[in-house]
ROVO-329538 format. One line per field, with one value per residue (C-alpha): residue number from 1; residue in one letter; x, y, z. Coordinates in Angstrom, 3 decimals. Layout:
! ROVO-329538
pos = [NUM:...]
code = [a:...]
u = [X:...]
v = [Y:...]
w = [Z:...]
***
This chain:
! ROVO-329538
pos = [1:2:3:4:5:6:7:8:9:10:11:12:13:14:15:16:17:18:19:20:21:22:23:24:25:26:27:28:29:30:31:32:33:34:35:36:37:38:39:40:41:42:43:44:45:46:47:48:49:50:51:52:53:54:55:56:57:58:59:60:61:62:63:64:65:66:67:68:69:70:71:72:73:74:75:76:77:78:79:80:81:82:83:84:85:86:87:88:89:90:91:92:93:94:95:96:97:98:99:100:101:102:103:104:105:106:107:108:109:110:111:112:113:114:115:116:117:118:119:120:121:122:123:124:125:126:127:128:129:130:131:132:133:134:135:136:137:138:139:140:141:142:143:144:145:146:147:148:149:150:151:152:153:154:155:156:157:158:159:160:161:162:163:164:165:166:167:168:169:170:171:172:173:174:175:176:177:178:179:180:181:182:183:184:185:186:187:188:189:190:191:192:193:194:195:196:197:198:199:200:201:202:203:204:205:206:207:208:209:210:211:212:213:214:215:216:217:218:219:220:221:222:223:224:225:226:227:228:229:230:231:232:233:234:235:236:237:238:239:240:241:242:243:244:245:246:247:248:249:250:251:252:253:254:255:256:257:258:259:260:261]
code = [m:k:e:r:i:i:r:f:n:n:r:a:f:a:v:q:f:w:i:m:t:f:v:q:n:l:v:s:f:f:m:g:g:e:k:c:l:c:c:s:k:r:t:l:r:i:p:l:c:r:s:c:l:p:k:i:n:v:p:g:f:v:h:a:c:s:k:c:g:r:e:l:i:s:e:i:d:v:c:s:y:c:r:e:e:p:a:l:e:s:i:d:g:a:f:s:l:n:g:y:q:l:w:k:k:s:l:l:f:a:w:k:m:a:d:k:r:t:l:s:p:y:f:a:s:i:f:y:k:k:l:k:s:l:e:e:s:m:g:l:p:l:p:v:v:p:v:p:p:r:p:g:k:i:r:e:r:g:w:d:q:i:d:e:l:c:y:y:l:r:k:g:w:g:v:q:i:l:p:v:l:e:r:l:s:h:v:q:q:k:k:l:d:r:l:q:r:i:e:g:i:s:s:s:y:r:l:k:n:w:r:k:i:k:k:i:l:p:v:v:p:e:a:l:v:l:a:d:d:v:l:t:t:g:s:t:i:e:a:c:a:r:e:l:k:k:l:g:a:k:k:v:f:s:i:t:l:f:v:v:d]
u = [-27.600:-23.858:-21.912:-20.089:-16.230:-16.151:-17.901:-16.731:-17.189:-17.226:-20.798:-20.111:-17.165:-19.147:-21.936:-19.391:-17.609:-20.735:-21.847:-18.439:-18.600:-22.016:-20.824:-17.639:-19.654:-21.911:-18.976:-17.251:-20.406:-20.597:-16.777:-16.989:-15.941:-13.028:-12.040:-11.686:-7.999:-8.936:-11.643:-11.780:-15.482:-16.586:-16.773:-17.422:-14.924:-12.506:-10.659:-12.326:-15.803:-18.068:-17.262:-13.460:-13.441:-13.696:-10.515:-8.488:-10.607:-8.438:-6.997:-3.621:-2.112:-3.282:0.298:2.810:6.387:6.598:9.292:8.371:4.717:5.342:3.145:4.697:4.595:6.259:5.625:8.629:7.502:10.289:10.612:13.856:14.511:14.582:16.551:19.264:19.363:17.506:16.692:14.141:15.731:13.900:10.385:8.348:5.871:5.417:2.042:1.303:-2.163:-1.659:0.978:2.494:1.631:-0.618:-3.600:-2.747:0.584:-1.342:-3.644:-0.788:0.636:-2.760:-2.915:0.629:1.672:-1.668:-3.158:-6.263:-6.980:-10.377:-8.621:-7.337:-10.386:-10.589:-6.969:-7.531:-10.467:-8.409:-5.532:-7.863:-9.335:-5.844:-5.002:-8.160:-7.318:-3.793:-5.152:-7.565:-4.687:-2.451:-5.175:-4.244:-4.738:-2.029:-1.205:-0.002:3.246:3.353:6.474:7.280:7.654:10.759:11.319:9.462:7.094:3.916:4.965:5.727:2.795:0.322:-0.218:1.362:-0.395:0.474:-0.287:-3.798:-4.261:-3.621:-6.016:-8.837:-7.740:-7.802:-10.986:-13.035:-12.016:-10.369:-7.000:-4.223:-1.664:1.791:4.060:7.217:9.569:11.223:13.017:16.360:17.037:15.579:16.223:13.231:13.575:12.209:15.403:17.541:18.474:18.124:21.750:21.421:18.216:19.648:22.837:21.362:17.944:19.342:20.469:17.535:15.065:15.324:13.153:11.978:13.429:12.356:10.396:8.164:7.888:6.754:3.876:2.861:3.611:3.758:3.971:5.549:3.085:4.146:3.593:3.368:2.500:4.296:2.210:3.643:2.411:4.678:7.422:10.317:13.601:12.236:15.021:12.573:10.442:13.596:15.189:11.923:11.410:14.944:14.263:11.049:12.855:15.120:12.116:11.164:8.604:8.913:7.266:7.049:4.866:4.306:1.322:1.964:-0.700:1.530:4.601:7.092:7.847]
v = [-0.131:-0.148:-2.209:-0.045:-0.332:-0.341:-3.079:-3.095:-6.288:-4.388:-3.018:-0.507:0.894:0.944:3.027:5.472:5.682:6.435:9.014:10.702:10.482:12.206:15.060:15.461:15.403:18.090:20.310:19.688:20.647:24.042:24.572:23.954:20.319:18.692:18.077:14.644:14.084:11.674:13.514:16.949:16.677:18.265:15.856:16.072:14.914:12.868:13.881:11.103:11.016:7.970:7.089:7.114:5.617:1.991:2.629:2.148:-0.804:-3.395:-6.814:-6.063:-6.268:-9.011:-9.721:-8.939:-9.641:-12.748:-10.991:-7.375:-7.109:-4.576:-4.774:-6.780:-5.869:-9.042:-12.799:-13.181:-13.596:-11.450:-7.715:-6.064:-4.476:-7.907:-9.459:-6.804:-5.431:-7.944:-6.295:-8.771:-11.854:-12.204:-11.527:-14.629:-12.504:-8.792:-7.498:-3.965:-2.693:0.435:1.943:5.299:7.421:10.347:10.917:8.014:9.663:12.820:10.669:9.352:12.863:14.116:11.377:11.619:15.242:17.186:15.299:14.053:11.511:10.799:8.535:6.275:3.972:3.582:2.571:0.209:-1.392:-2.346:-3.504:-5.748:-7.103:-8.211:-9.489:-11.629:-13.054:-14.007:-15.569:-17.709:-18.848:-19.625:-21.243:-19.381:-15.965:-13.433:-10.821:-7.471:-5.846:-2.028:-0.483:1.936:5.746:7.688:8.805:11.999:11.925:11.420:14.147:16.607:15.729:14.429:11.149:8.444:7.022:3.342:3.607:4.970:2.387:-0.346:1.306:0.795:-2.748:-3.557:-1.700:-2.398:-5.916:-7.338:-7.750:-8.657:-5.788:-6.527:-3.402:-5.255:-3.202:0.230:2.640:4.150:6.673:10.195:10.859:11.046:8.443:10.850:12.847:9.821:8.553:4.851:3.898:5.754:4.020:0.555:1.225:3.111:1.527:-1.937:-0.797:1.583:-1.000:-3.423:-5.569:-3.903:-5.257:-8.686:-7.551:-5.449:-8.119:-10.764:-8.476:-7.896:-11.370:-14.332:-16.830:-15.992:-16.695:-18.924:-16.135:-12.278:-9.519:-6.172:-3.058:-0.011:2.699:2.548:0.193:2.054:0.141:-2.573:-1.869:-0.913:-4.101:-6.245:-4.785:-5.316:-8.851:-9.781:-8.723:-10.691:-13.800:-13.327:-13.282:-16.774:-16.126:-18.655:-16.669:-12.871:-11.202:-7.540:-5.541:-1.960:0.375:1.701:0.663:2.842:1.454]
w = [-8.355:-8.786:-6.231:-3.790:-3.800:-0.025:1.933:5.537:7.585:10.838:11.056:13.827:11.971:8.701:10.347:11.794:8.382:6.381:8.849:8.661:4.834:4.788:6.889:4.809:1.609:3.023:4.047:0.728:-1.199:0.404:-0.014:-3.735:-3.829:-5.580:-9.239:-10.658:-11.481:-14.266:-16.198:-14.490:-13.508:-10.278:-7.337:-3.592:-1.129:-3.042:-6.288:-8.331:-9.746:-9.671:-13.286:-12.703:-9.196:-10.503:-12.490:-9.302:-8.181:-9.956:-8.982:-10.525:-14.050:-16.273:-17.386:-14.622:-13.864:-11.627:-9.524:-9.029:-10.261:-13.085:-16.109:-18.879:-22.567:-23.835:-23.301:-21.055:-17.448:-15.983:-16.726:-17.881:-14.452:-12.760:-15.522:-15.653:-12.169:-9.867:-6.487:-5.143:-3.655:-0.326:-1.766:-2.751:-4.789:-5.435:-6.518:-7.756:-8.467:-10.663:-12.918:-11.887:-14.903:-15.832:-13.569:-11.254:-10.482:-9.543:-7.469:-5.328:-5.017:-3.843:-1.175:0.008:-0.395:-0.585:2.411:0.603:3.298:1.985:-0.550:2.280:2.555:-1.236:-1.405:1.505:-0.308:-3.465:-1.205:0.640:-2.605:-3.701:-0.191:-0.136:-3.592:-2.420:0.832:-1.238:-3.547:-0.570:1.531:4.689:6.368:5.656:8.299:6.936:7.933:7.174:5.845:8.577:7.937:8.445:12.052:12.828:9.875:11.759:14.181:11.318:8.926:11.468:9.690:7.620:4.536:5.093:8.784:7.843:5.134:7.739:10.133:7.626:6.913:10.659:11.613:8.413:7.470:10.558:8.928:11.405:11.281:12.668:13.011:13.725:11.637:12.299:10.034:10.914:8.121:8.304:4.608:2.257:-0.548:-3.135:-2.785:-3.644:-7.099:-8.006:-6.988:-3.664:-2.929:-3.575:-1.621:1.275:2.003:2.656:6.133:6.799:8.142:11.069:13.350:16.568:19.796:20.770:23.782:21.552:18.911:21.468:22.481:18.908:17.643:20.092:17.133:13.826:10.890:8.034:5.557:5.738:3.372:3.250:2.567:0.822:-1.428:-4.408:-5.682:-7.414:-7.237:-4.902:-2.377:0.359:0.229:-0.297:2.858:4.910:3.559:4.544:8.072:8.162:6.973:9.879:12.125:10.918:8.166:5.556:2.871:2.384:-0.254:-0.955:-2.245:-3.358:-4.716:-7.560:-9.388:-11.328:-14.748]
***
């Protein structure tokens, strides 16, 4: 029997999740189901079949840039982006789990724009696998700080993908989630070019006021991990990491589900 991708530590949450999954599968079956974005086979509730689902269950690239986590095609340990236009100075390690090409690009679009929220627990599972690996190498637990959505997004869309990913991390695996950052800009990043992202995003994120932070975080951990969906220029996680260093964190890492080459 194949090993399941998702194994929640919280038994009560696991029971609720699998009951919800059964009901959603049943409804999806009668509604005609989904189509696998990788091989086009018919599926049930998520747009990936059982054969293709393990393709997103990866620990990261075998050869990755030591700065931004992009896949390397040469023996040099730093990619051309980080050599020519370094954007990550406050990050102590950036890890990306998938490239942003072909069907994986469509997969991210389905999750973010087409509201395929059934993908959330699967993305959370591969994020947790990388987080656990990083914790073992560091020898200490690593709380996760979500990159906050633009103001009004949850009110407009009804949800935010990173907020939901962190919900599964917290409820399913007991990961400590620390929402200590807030975003100021209302502009969607997809509408900005590379230069506008780098110039504008640096001032778009800040720490919440100290009263809120003290309630969330009485003691600042030695190391933190930023969670985001996709790394493009690196300006977002750099701006967030800079704020977390101001907070007192000695090391800040990032894990993103996808990276744009």
